N, C-alpha and C positions, 0 to 999 in steps of 0.2 A: 615452416615459422615451430621455431622448437615449442613444444607443449608442454602446460606446465600443471602443475593441482591445482585446482582450482575450489581448492577450502581456505578458509584464513585458520591461520596457526593457532589465532587466540580473537574471545568475544573482544571487540570495540566494544570502547565508553568513553566518549570523550568530547570535547568541544574544539570547534575550529576557532584558530587562533591568530589574533595579533594584539602587539602590549598595548597597555594603554600609554605608551612613551608613543606614540605615533598611527596608530591603524597601520594603514598600508606603507604608510611611509616609516614605519618603526626600524628598518634597518638602517636608515639616515641618523636616526636618535635611540640606537640599540643603547639599553643599559644590562650589562648581567645581572646585577642585584636586582633590579623591579622583575624580568623576564622569572628569576627563582623564586621570587616573592611569588608571582603568577601562577607559576605552575605548580606552585606547594598548597594553596588552596585546594588547586583543582584535585592532588594528590590525595591530601586529606582527608576529602570528599568521596573516594572511592573512584575518580575518574584515573587511569591508566593510558589513556593517548590522548593523542592532539591531530587536529588536522593542521598542515603549513602551508606557506607561498613564498613562493620567487616572484617577488613582487616586478614582473619582468620588467619596466621601464629601469631600474633600477640596476637588479644584475646582472643586463646584456645593454650596457649602455651605449654598443657600435656592434656592426657586424664580426660574427667572431671573434666576439673579446667578451670576457667576465671580468665583473668588477670585483677584484681580489678584498677589498677591504667587506663588501656585503657577505661575499661567500665565506670570510670568517667570522664574521658574526654569524651565520648559521653555523660552522662548523660549533661555535661555543653554544648555540641553541640547542645543540645532538646532546653537548655534553653534560648540559643543565637537565637536557632529560634524563639520560643514565641514569642521572647523581641519583631520580627519584626513582630509576626503574620505569620508566615509563619510556614511551616510542612516540614516533611522528607517522605523518603519509605526508611529505611534501608534492607541491603541488605545481607544475613549470611554469604552462602558460595564462600566466593570470593578468590581464589586458579588463577586465571587467572585473567591477567589485563595486557591494554599496549602492547600487544608483549610478555610478558614472564607467566609461569606459577611456582605460587608460592605456597611449601607443607607448610604444620605442621612439625615438623623434625620429628615426630612422627608417620607419615604416612606410611611408607616404606612401597612406592609402594602397597597400597593395594586396590582393586577395588571399586570406588568411589559407584558404585550403588548396587554394589551385594553380598559384602562383609558384610557380618550380622554385625560382631563386627564395619565396618568401619561405614556403616548404622547409627547404633546405638550412635557412637560419633557423628555425625552429627544434629541426634535428639535430642540429650541431649543438645548441643548447640544453637540448636534454640531455643527447649523449655527453654531452662532459659535465654538466652537473652531475649526474648520474655516477660517472665516474669519480668524482670526486668523494663521493657518500654511499657507495653500495654497498659496502662492507660495515656501514659501522650499522651497531649494535641496536641504536636507536632509530632507525628506520622500520617501518612495520610494513610500507608498500608505498604504489607511486599515484599521482592523476597527473594527468596529460594535461589538463586544464581546468579553468573557475569557469562552468557555464557559458562555454563560448559560443552557442547559438544566440547571445545576448551580443558577443564582442564581436567574432568573424559572419553571422548572418545566416542564412539558411542557404542550401546547397542541393543537387541531387543528389540522393542519398550516394549513389556512385561514387562520385568526387569526395565526399564528406567518409564513407568508410577507409577510401584508397589513402587520403588523410590521415585518419585514425592510424590504418595498422602499419605508415611509414612515422607517427609517431612512437607506437608501443615498441615498434622494432629498436625504433634510438635506446630507450630504454633499457631493453637485451645488452645493444651495443656497447653500451656503457658500463656491462655487468652488475645490471640490476636483476635480480632474478627473484624479486618481492612479487607480491601480488600487486596487477597494474587495472586499474578503470581511466575514464577519457575525462570523466567530470561534468559532463554535461547536462546534469540534471536528470537524464532520465525522463526527458517533456516528449519522446520521438510519437510515433504512429501509434502503438500497441497499447504506448498508456492514457496518451494524451487526446488521440483523435486527429489531430493535425501533422501532415507529412512534415518537419520542417530537414527530413534528409540522415536526421540521427535516427538510425533504428535501432531499436533496443537490440531486436534478436541480431543483427548483423553485428550491431559493435559487441555483443556478447560473442561470436565468435574470435574476436579478437583477444577479448579482458578475462580478467577471475572472479570481478564480481562487477554489481552492476548497484549504481548509487543515484537513489532520485533525492533530490530539493523538494520539500514539501510547505512552502506557505498558503494554504486555500485560505479562501473569505470562505463564508457558509450562509445558510441562512435555517438554519436547524443545528441542535445542540449536539443531539446523537449523531446525524450525518458528519459534522464538524470533528467529532471523537473519532470516526470511524475512517474517516476521509484518507488518512496515511497508511491505517493497513491494509485497505482496500488499494490501493497503490501498491503496494509492497506486494499484496498478491498479482498485477496486473504486469509489474516489474518481472515479477520471475519468469516472464515467456522465455529467457536465454536458457535458461534451466544453472542460472550462475546465483553464489548468495549474493543477499539483498543488504545492502551496507545505508542505514539513511545517512548522507553525507551531511544535510545540510537539515536542519528544523529546531523549531524556536518561536519566539514571537518578542517586539517590543513592550518593555515596560510601558509605553506612552499609549499603547492598544490595549491593554490587562491590567486589573487590578495584579497584586500579588499572590492574594489567596488566588484569582482565577487564572493566573498564571503557573500558578504549580499543579493545580486541577489538569491544564489541559496538559504539560507534562507529565503529569502522572497516566493520563489517559493516553495520549500519543507513543507512550512506550512501552506501558502492557499490553494496548492493542495489534501493537507493531510484532511487541516477541513471539504472541500466538498465530501471528499472519506472517509469519517464518521469519523475519530479520534477525541478522546476528551482529550487527553494528548500530552504533548511533554515534553520532557526532554534531552533538548541541552546536547554531548558532545564536552566538560564540561565546568566550570566555568573557568580556569585560565590558562594560560601557567606559565610551570617550567623552565625558563634560568636558574636560579638558583641551578637547577639539573641536567646539563649535566652530568656529572660524575657519579650519580645513576642511578642506572637499574632500570627500565625500557631503562631510557630516554638514556641514554649512548650506546645502539646500537642501537636504534630504535626512534633516533634524533627528528625527525619529528613530536614525542607522545607529545612532548613539548608544541607544536602550535597550540593545537584543542580549547582554550582556547577561551570564551569570551570576556573576559578581559587579558588583558596580566601580565604580571610577577611581575607586579609595582601594580594590580590593577585597571589601566585603560579601560574602554569601546574599545570594536574591532567592526566593522564594525555586524559582526553578531548580537551584543547585540543591535542595533538599530532595526536591523527588527523585533527581539523578542519584543522590548518597542513597536513598530507600533501594533506589531500582537495585542500582551497583550489590548491595547487600542480599536482593532476591535471588540474582543471576549468581552469587558466590553460594545462595544453599541450596539452591537446584542444582547449582552445576551443570550451567547450560551448554558445556558442547559436549556433554555423553547424552544431550537430551534432545528427541526429536519431535515432531505433530505427531498426533495420534493419525492413524490414520482412518479416511471418513467413507462413509456408501452414501453422499448425498454431495451434486455436482451444478454448480451454475455454467451456463453455457455463455461463454463469450463468442458473440457471432467473428466469424474471420474477415469481415469488413473494419474491425478496430485490429487489422495488422496488413493484411493486403490491398497494394494500393489498385483495386480495382479499376477499368476507366470507365469514365462517366458516371461517376460515383459523388454522391454529395457527401459532405465533410460534415455536415449539420446531423448527416445520418449516424456518420461512428462518433459522435462526441454523444450521440442520444445513447446509444447503444451503451455505451459506458455508463452511463446516466442508471441506465435502466441494470445493468448488474451490478453498480454500486447499489445501490438501493435494493436490490433482490438481498448482496451479501447483511444487509444493514437486517432485514424482517428477517432472516433463517438465522442470526445471530437472537435478535430478538425473542423466535421460537426456541432456543434451544438446540437448534439442530446441528451440530457437526458437520462444516462444509467446506468441501474445496472449488475452487478456481478454475476450469479447464476452457481452451482454447478447441474453438474448430478447425478445421485444420483448409490451407488454402483452396478453394474449389472443393469443398466440404470435406467428411468427415469427422467423426467424435471418438475421443476414448470411452472405452468400455470399459466396463467393472462395477459400474455404482447402478444403487437400486433405486435412487431418484435423480431423474435431470430436472433443472430447472431451466426453464428458457422462457426470459425473462420481459415483457413488454413484446417483441421480436418482429419488427419490421421485415427482416432477411435472414435469410440464411442461404448456403450452397445450395443449390439442388440435392446433389447429393444426398445430405445431412435429415431432408428431410423423411428420405426412404429408410436412412439410416435411423431413424427415431422411432417407424415401427416397429425396424427389425429389432431392436432393443426394448421395445414393449414386449413383442412376440418371448422375448429369452425373458422377462419376468422382472423388467426394468419399472418402474413408474416415471411417467413423464410429462411434465405438466410445459403447455405452453400459454403463455398468454398473447394476446393482440394488441398492436398497436400499428394504427395507421401512417406513422411517423408524422415528425414538422414540420418537413420541407411538402409543398403543393407539386414536387415536380412528380410524375406516376405511384402518386397518393394511395395506399395501398395494399393488403399484405402479399409480396413477393414468396408466396408459397407454394410448396407442391402437396398432392396427395392429402390432402386435407381429407376428403369421404373416407381414402383408407386407414387415415391416423385415428380422426377423431368421429368420424360417424356423421359427418354433416356435409353440408352444401354451401357456401357462401352466399348472402341473397343479397348483394352492394347493385347497384346505381352506377354506372360509369359516369366518372366523372365526378362525384359525390362520397358525398359522407353523412355519418349518421348521428348525430350529437348525442349528447347522455343529459340527465337533471345536472343541477349543481349536486348535489348528492345522491350518490345510488346505493339505495338499499337492496342487498341481495337477502330471498330466503329460501334456506335449505328444503328443498321438497322429502326427500332422502337422507339417509343417515351418510355423512363422509367421513371417514377418519371417527376423528374423535368428538365430527360438529354433530349432533342430532338435528334429527327433522325436527323444521321448526323452528330453530335458531337464527338467527338476522347476523349478518357481519355489511358495515357501512364505509364507505370510500369517498371521499369529498375529490370531484375533479378538479383539474387541473391541464395546464395545456395550452396551448393555442388553437387557431379555429381549424386546423386541418388534425390534430391529435386528441383532440375532446372529444372522442367517437369512441363507438361500441361498436362488433360485429355480429350485423343480423348475419342470421345463420337457416338452414331448413335443415331441420333433425333429420337423419335417412337412419343410421339403426345405434347412435351413440346414446344415451342413455341421462336425458336434463336432472339435474340435482340442486339446481341450484337457479331460482329466476327474480326479476326486478319487478318492481311494483304493477309493470303492466303485463307480467307472464311471459318477457321476453327470455328463453335461453341466458343463463349468465356462466354457469358451467356446466361440460356437457364431459360425459363419462364415457370414455369405449374401451370395452374390454380386449385384451388380446390375449387368452392363452391363461397365464398367471400372472402378466404384468399386465398394463393398462397404459392410455394416455388422459391426459384429461386437456382440457381449454376453457380456458377461463376467455370472454367475449368481450369483455373488458382489460384494461391496460392497469392495473391498480398499480403497477410499481412505479409505470409513467407518473400518473397521478400524484405520487406523493414524492417523486424524485420534484418535482415541479413547483412543490407548494413550501412556502416557508412555518419553521416549528409545527412539520408533518409527522415526526417520529415521537411516539410507536403510534400504528396504525394498524388498521386490520388486516392486514395484510403479515405480519405474523402467525394471527391465528390460521388461516389461510395454509401457510406452511408446515405449521404443526397437525394439520389436518394431513396433509401430502405425507407429512413423515410417519406418522400411523399408519397412514393405507399403504405405504413403502415399507412396513415393519421397521423403520429403524427409532434404536432405543436412543431414548437419550439418559447417560451413564447417570449424571450429577441433576436430576429432574430438579427444575426451579422453573414455576409456573409464573414468573414476573418478567414482562419484555423488558423492564428498566435496569435488569440485572446482565448483562453477557457475559456467557460460562465460554470457553474453551481450552482446550488441556495440551500438555506437553510430555511425553514418556522415558524416562532414563533408562539407559541400557538394563538396568538393575532390576525393572519392572515397575518402582515407583510410576503414580501419573500424577502432575501435579495438576491442579483444577485450577483455573485463572476468573475470579469472580471481581469481573469490574461493574461496580453501581454506575447509573445515569440518574440517581435519584437524586433530588437536589435539597434531600434533608435527610436527616441519618434513619437507615431502614434496616430493621430487623427481617432477613429473606429466609425460609423456610424448605430447606435443603429434604428434598422429597425422592430419596432413592429406586430404581425399578428392580423390580424382582430378577434375582438372578445378578445384577451390576452390585453397584455401590451401594452399602447400607449407609444410611447417618452415623449409625455408631460404628462406624470404618473410618472413619474420616478425621485429621488431626491437622492442627496449622503446621509449621514447619517444627515448631520446638517440641513437636509430640503428642501434643497436647490435645486430648479429644473435644470435638467441636460440638458434639450434640447434633441436633436435630434443625439446628438454625445459626445464622450468623449473623452479626452485627455490622451493618458497612458505612461507614461515612461519608456524606456526601461528597458523592461521586470517587468514591473511595474502591478500594481493593484486597481484596483477601486472596491468599494462595494457601489451598488448601493438599494436603497430599492424601493418597491410597495408594495399595499395590500391594503385591508378593513381599518385594524388598526393604519394605518397612515395617521394622521392630514395634512399631506403633499400632500400627493398621489392620486392618482383617480384611477391607474392600479389597474388591478386584477388576480388573478392565483388559479387556483383550481388542484391541484396534481390527477391525475387520472392512474388508471392502480396498476399494482403489488408496492409493496415498495421492495426499497433497504436492 
């Protein structure tokens, strides 16, 4: 297959688009006037593109047949985009939409991925539509489907990948040279822990970007706000640009103010997580379509719009407009994520389909890494997310490795962790027995060599913890002083709510519980060290409602201190999340996201040799001093760096890249 440049030519900021004249049936009730009104509202608020849909039952009414009236409507739709300087990403196989599946009348229940004739019809449809519009300046990219795992179901990975390859080839055969992706939602094994056949890694081999669809429900505010950011980190496994193809909320599920807050949090946290495109779901409400399926049976689907059913802006559009201005001010195409010295290790079990392995544990690994990501953000520790290779092996080059609440890594990785520590890294591992009763316990190797301990487990049993585990430090640990305590509320089921009893051989106990049992053990390895937590602090938090912030952030801050990892913009407040982007000219943009429910004045404490508060400005070049006032759940973007005429501070990113 011809290879293509896997960079997006532009930053995509837009909305998924169905006109209020018909929703999925808009092509039957197409109004050039209304479409132009709808697009103009989006453009007036800084949006530059849409994702559009060839509703399959209408566009292909019979095998090897296009409905020419619908095709002409789409041509006008493209003209309307061009008139406004906008672009669109058309979606071909639209059989699922908003709570209902929609079949062409001629499908007759043929399998989508494996019936040869059915596959050929999809390829014909894609090739011929692409040929009609491939040269149009309003086409920004292509999507093969809309959430096709819901419509076509699951299938073995080789079958799904073969189908996807043929669909992408159909785009290329039709002359489409723009970026292409599958549109499946990026819900595969590597992100969700569930093997649906849609492998993010395998599909990335065929496509130019990966497109998560994120509508997660949560029980914790900070976890909710960082959910999409962590999904972006996981979805990057295929080394492709990450575009949030779908995200948003129904205003039936949130007040206007809280919907705007959610959008703002989502946009800025995913920006610093590496996303380069955002396409909100969706452009408008559909109050006039209450009697039309799918809205008749899923009425909340009528109110995902960023405008109402009369075209008036809703609060989320205000957040999108604000975000659009920031993207322009920082010149995002010339920015990159700053390098980091700390990394969260994602076990290979969240990607490799190892035999006789419990899906419960894969999902649990994702939850633990997500909680570690939250704690690192709360600690102000710049962190990347790295993946263990199949059958073992970790990327090198980090000063701090975080292996949170882990039941299993591949055997060679345990040996490599000791090598990394001997090479000067700080390696942190916390124990978790896992939630499954199957082979409960640590699938670990070389614990005596790595941590200087032997486990003191009794076979088939686990060791429960108190409802609240208070650990007291018996020695200085990073920036935690001897005598200080941390507190962790236990959670999980009867299998996981447990600690690891150990016999200490040549490790050093630095923290104990109220019974004097080792909770934190350190073993020095030359210039590096291994740190063992015998309790699954990340697991406890991941399984609790309203957990964050909790004391894991203090533990991580101490680990960063041990590893000599600086925090260039020091903010000692776990409810203010800080991350950075660096522009080509040396300007660094520091993005502060508040998790405070009220307005809060945040002190900025620069560290020696890094950024001084008097070297920080806002985006207008005005000095911000030693503090910044953040609105409830608000965002501030500050700048520093050699390329900034108004700034004198600077930062040099070191360590491995994210």
